[in-house]
C-alpha positions in Angstrom: -71.6 -16.9 -50.3 -74.1 -18.6 -52.6 -73.8 -17.6 -56.3 -77.4 -16.5 -56.6 -77.1 -14.2 -53.6 -73.8 -12.8 -54.7 -75.2 -12.0 -58.1 -78.0 -10.0 -56.7 -75.7 -8.0 -54.4 -73.3 -7.3 -57.3 -76.1 -6.2 -59.6 -77.4 -3.8 -56.9 -73.9 -2.5 -56.6 -73.4 -1.7 -60.3 -76.8 -0.2 -60.5 -76.2 2.3 -57.7 -72.4 2.8 -57.9 -72.0 2.9 -61.7 -75.3 4.3 -62.6 -75.8 1.9 -65.5 -78.6 2.4 -67.9 -81.6 0.0 -67.7 -80.6 -1.7 -70.9 -77.0 -2.2 -69.8 -78.1 -3.6 -66.4 -80.4 -6.0 -68.2 -77.5 -7.2 -70.3 -75.4 -7.7 -67.2 -78.1 -9.7 -65.5 -78.6 -11.9 -68.6 -74.9 -12.6 -69.0 -74.2 -13.3 -65.4 -77.3 -15.4 -64.9 -76.1 -17.6 -67.8 -72.7 -17.8 -66.1 -74.3 -18.8 -62.7 -76.4 -21.5 -64.5 -73.2 -22.8 -66.2 -71.3 -23.0 -62.9 -74.3 -24.7 -61.2 -74.4 -27.3 -63.9 -70.7 -27.9 -63.1 -71.5 -28.5 -59.4 -70.3 -25.1 -58.3 -72.8 -23.3 -56.1 -70.5 -21.1 -53.9 -68.5 -18.1 -55.2 -65.3 -19.3 -53.5 -65.6 -22.7 -55.4 -65.2 -21.1 -58.8 -61.8 -21.6 -60.3 -59.9 -20.3 -63.3 -60.6 -23.5 -65.2 -64.4 -22.9 -64.8 -64.1 -19.4 -66.2 -62.0 -20.6 -69.1 -64.5 -23.4 -69.8 -67.3 -20.9 -69.7 -65.6 -18.8 -72.4 -65.2 -21.9 -74.6 -68.9 -22.7 -73.9 -69.9 -19.2 -75.1 -67.9 -19.7 -78.3 -69.8 -22.9 -79.1 -68.1 -25.8 -77.3 -70.5 -28.5 -76.4 -74.0 -27.2 -76.5 -72.9 -23.6 -76.1 -74.6 -20.7 -77.9 -71.7 -20.0 -80.3 -71.6 -16.3 -79.7 -69.6 -13.9 -81.8 -66.3 -12.7 -80.4 -67.8 -9.3 -79.5 -70.8 -10.8 -77.6 -68.5 -13.4 -75.8 -66.1 -10.6 -74.9 -69.0 -8.6 -73.3 -70.0 -11.6 -71.3 -66.5 -12.2 -70.1 -66.1 -8.6 -69.1 -69.2 -9.0 -66.9 -67.9 -12.2 -65.3 -64.5 -10.5 -64.6 -66.3 -7.6 -62.9 -68.4 -10.0 -60.8 -65.3 -11.9 -59.6 -63.3 -8.8 -59.0 -66.1 -7.5 -56.8 -66.4 -10.8 -55.0 -62.7 -10.8 -54.2 -62.9 -7.2 -52.9 -65.8 -8.1 -50.7 -63.8 -11.0 -49.2 -66.1 -13.7 -50.5 -63.2 -15.5 -52.1 -59.4 -15.3 -51.6 -58.5 -15.1 -55.3 -60.0 -13.8 -58.5 -60.3 -16.8 -60.8 -61.1 -14.6 -63.8 -58.1 -12.3 -63.7 -56.0 -14.3 -66.2 -58.9 -14.9 -68.6 -58.8 -12.3 -71.4 -61.9 -11.5 -73.5 -61.7 -12.7 -77.1 -60.6 -10.1 -79.6 -63.3 -9.1 -81.9 -60.9 -7.6 -84.4 -61.0 -4.1 -85.7 -64.2 -3.2 -87.5 -64.2 0.3 -88.9 -67.5 2.1 -88.4 -69.6 2.5 -91.5 -69.7 6.2 -92.5 -71.4 7.8 -95.4 -69.7 10.3 -97.6 -70.8 13.9 -97.2 -72.6 13.6 -100.6 -74.5 10.5 -99.4 -75.5 12.2 -96.2 -76.9 15.1 -98.2 -78.9 12.7 -100.4 -80.2 10.9 -97.3 -81.2 14.1 -95.5 -82.9 15.5 -98.7 -85.2 12.5 -98.7 -86.0 12.6 -95.0 -89.6 13.3 -94.2 -90.8 14.3 -97.7 -93.8 16.5 -97.4 -95.3 18.8 -94.8 -97.2 16.4 -92.7 -96.4 16.2 -89.0 -94.6 12.9 -89.3 -92.6 14.2 -92.3 -91.5 17.2 -90.3 -90.6 14.9 -87.4 -88.5 12.6 -89.5 -86.7 15.4 -91.2 -85.9 16.9 -87.8 -84.9 13.6 -86.4 -82.3 12.8 -89.1 -80.9 16.3 -89.1 -80.6 16.0 -85.4 -78.8 12.7 -85.5 -76.3 13.8 -88.0 -76.0 17.4 -86.6 -75.2 16.3 -83.0 -73.9 12.7 -83.3 -76.4 11.6 -80.7 -77.1 7.9 -80.1 -80.5 6.8 -81.1 -81.4 6.2 -77.4 -80.4 9.8 -76.6 -82.5 11.1 -79.5 -85.7 9.2 -78.6 -85.1 10.0 -74.9 -84.8 13.7 -75.5 -87.3 16.1 -73.8 -88.3 19.5 -74.9 -86.6 21.1 -71.9 -83.3 19.6 -73.0 -83.3 21.8 -76.1 -82.0 25.4 -76.1 -82.5 26.7 -79.7 -82.8 30.3 -78.8 -79.8 32.7 -79.0 -76.6 32.6 -81.0 -75.4 29.3 -79.7 -78.2 26.7 -79.9 -77.3 23.5 -78.0 -78.9 20.3 -76.6 -78.3 18.5 -73.3 -77.8 14.8 -73.9 -77.7 12.0 -71.4 -75.4 9.2 -72.5 -74.3 5.8 -71.1 -74.4 5.8 -67.3 -76.6 8.9 -67.4 -73.5 11.0 -68.2 -74.6 14.5 -69.2 -73.0 16.5 -72.0 -73.8 19.7 -73.9 -73.6 19.5 -77.7 -74.0 22.4 -80.1 -76.9 22.2 -82.6 -76.0 23.2 -86.2 -78.0 25.5 -88.4 -79.6 22.8 -90.5 -80.7 20.8 -87.5 -81.9 23.9 -85.7 -84.1 24.9 -88.6 -85.5 21.4 -89.0 -86.2 21.2 -85.2 -87.9 24.6 -85.1 -90.1 23.7 -88.1 -91.1 20.4 -86.4 -91.7 21.9 -82.9 -93.9 24.7 -84.4 -95.8 22.9 -87.2 -95.5 19.2 -86.5 -95.2 18.3 -82.9 -98.4 20.0 -81.7 -100.5 17.9 -84.2 -98.9 14.7 -82.9 -99.1 15.8 -79.2 -102.9 16.3 -79.7 -103.3 12.5 -79.8 -101.3 11.9 -76.6 -101.3 12.7 -72.9 -98.8 15.5 -72.6 -95.5 13.7 -72.8 -92.4 16.0 -72.6 -90.6 14.0 -75.4 -89.4 16.0 -78.4 -90.0 13.2 -81.0 -93.5 11.8 -80.8 -95.1 8.8 -82.5 -98.4 8.8 -84.3 -100.4 8.3 -81.1 -98.8 11.2 -79.3 -96.4 9.2 -77.1 -92.6 9.1 -77.2 -91.2 7.9 -80.5 -89.6 4.4 -80.0 -86.3 3.1 -81.4 -88.1 1.1 -84.0 -90.0 4.2 -85.2 -86.7 6.0 -85.5 -85.2 3.1 -87.5 -88.1 3.2 -89.9 -87.6 6.9 -90.5 -83.9 6.4 -91.4 -84.6 3.3 -93.6 -87.4 5.1 -95.5 -85.1 8.0 -96.3 -82.4 5.6 -97.4 -84.9 3.9 -99.8 -86.0 7.2 -101.3 -82.3 8.3 -101.6 -81.5 5.0 -103.4 -78.9 4.1 -100.8 -78.2 0.6 -99.5 -80.9 0.8 -96.8 -79.9 -2.5 -95.2 -76.5 -1.0 -94.3 -77.9 2.3 -93.0 -79.1 2.8 -89.4 -79.4 5.7 -87.0 -75.9 4.8 -85.8 -74.6 5.3 -89.3 -75.4 9.0 -88.9 -73.4 9.1 -85.6 -70.4 7.4 -87.3 -70.7 9.9 -90.2 -70.8 12.8 -87.8 -67.6 11.8 -86.1 -65.8 10.9 -89.3 -66.6 14.1 -91.1 -65.6 16.2 -88.1 -62.2 14.5 -88.0 -61.8 14.8 -91.7 -62.6 18.5 -91.4 -59.7 19.0 -88.9 -61.5 18.7 -85.6 -59.4 17.7 -82.6 -60.0 14.2 -81.5 -60.5 15.3 -77.9 -63.3 17.6 -79.0 -64.9 14.8 -81.0 -64.6 12.5 -77.9 -66.5 15.1 -75.8 -69.2 15.6 -78.5 -69.8 11.8 -78.8 -69.8 11.3 -75.0 -67.0 8.7 -75.0 -65.4 8.1 -71.6 -62.1 7.3 -73.2 -60.4 8.8 -76.3 -59.4 5.2 -77.2 -63.0 4.6 -78.3 -63.0 7.7 -80.4 -59.7 6.8 -82.1 -61.4 4.1 -84.2 -62.7 7.0 -86.4 -59.1 8.0 -87.2 -58.5 4.8 -89.1 -58.3 5.2 -92.8 -58.5 2.8 -95.7 -55.5 1.8 -97.8 -56.9 3.7 -100.8 -57.1 6.9 -98.7 -53.5 6.3 -97.5 -52.3 5.9 -101.0 -54.1 9.1 -102.2 -52.8 11.2 -99.4 -49.3 9.9 -99.8 -49.3 10.5 -103.6 -50.6 14.0 -103.2 -48.5 15.0 -100.2 -45.1 13.4 -100.5 -42.6 15.2 -102.7 -41.1 12.0 -104.1 -44.2 9.8 -104.2 -44.7 9.9 -108.0 -42.5 8.7 -110.7 -40.1 11.5 -112.0 -40.8 13.1 -115.3 -38.4 12.0 -118.1 -36.3 15.2 -117.9 -36.0 14.8 -114.1 -34.4 11.4 -114.3 -31.4 11.0 -112.1 -29.8 8.4 -114.5 -26.6 9.9 -115.9 
């Protein structure tokens, strides 16, 4: 089986069987096309001709050996995962007798704790979101309250349609579609609900008047669906007004803060996993990591013999 043909069959497989989002599928194609080009340059044109040494050499190439792109460990790991999936599929289809990638492990990117704002910082940020009563201000306020109130990914927020919202009744909720089009229902808190209702009644109609009837909740200035860049600008503008480090704050910061604050408030990790739309609780567990300072503070306040004894309590005889 020629590599190019095998690649197209595999991409069709993951698109249909795994239901990957368009952006994820594009990343798969980019990573695997680069891999096929690398193998071709090595004289390998058939799937069965690829050996473990080729896969290992490709990983070294990704990290910068020769004229390689010098990818970060996280990016190289993603590419290796795509290669392993491709070869595993090829072996299952009988195109090759062995999987040459099975012994190649993706490079470890190390543990990077998500950036989370404190509750006070979130309140400052939200107080500066969409200052004023213009349609765009009402939109930005609703967007930021929604991101923090639901933990939605930015792609889920900008992809949200009006019919996905259920704000009526005692239990307002939103239907979100995460990675792989996986659907979940997430409660909408009181602050987010009020901001959304204000925007939907007083802001969205004015923006929609410039467009062609899109069902999107969050609209841009021309009446079409708000893009990711527009959402980023709204968050950064609020960060500037709140005098926070805007370069370190993104829409994803609000998702991180949502998860961190829930766990700090005593929420069960399985509940947070469901709210975030993580397929594995292992992904959610990163939010349970705490800093050394926090460890020391909790230890000092909770352990009965953590602090030095008072003079009259000395055990020295």
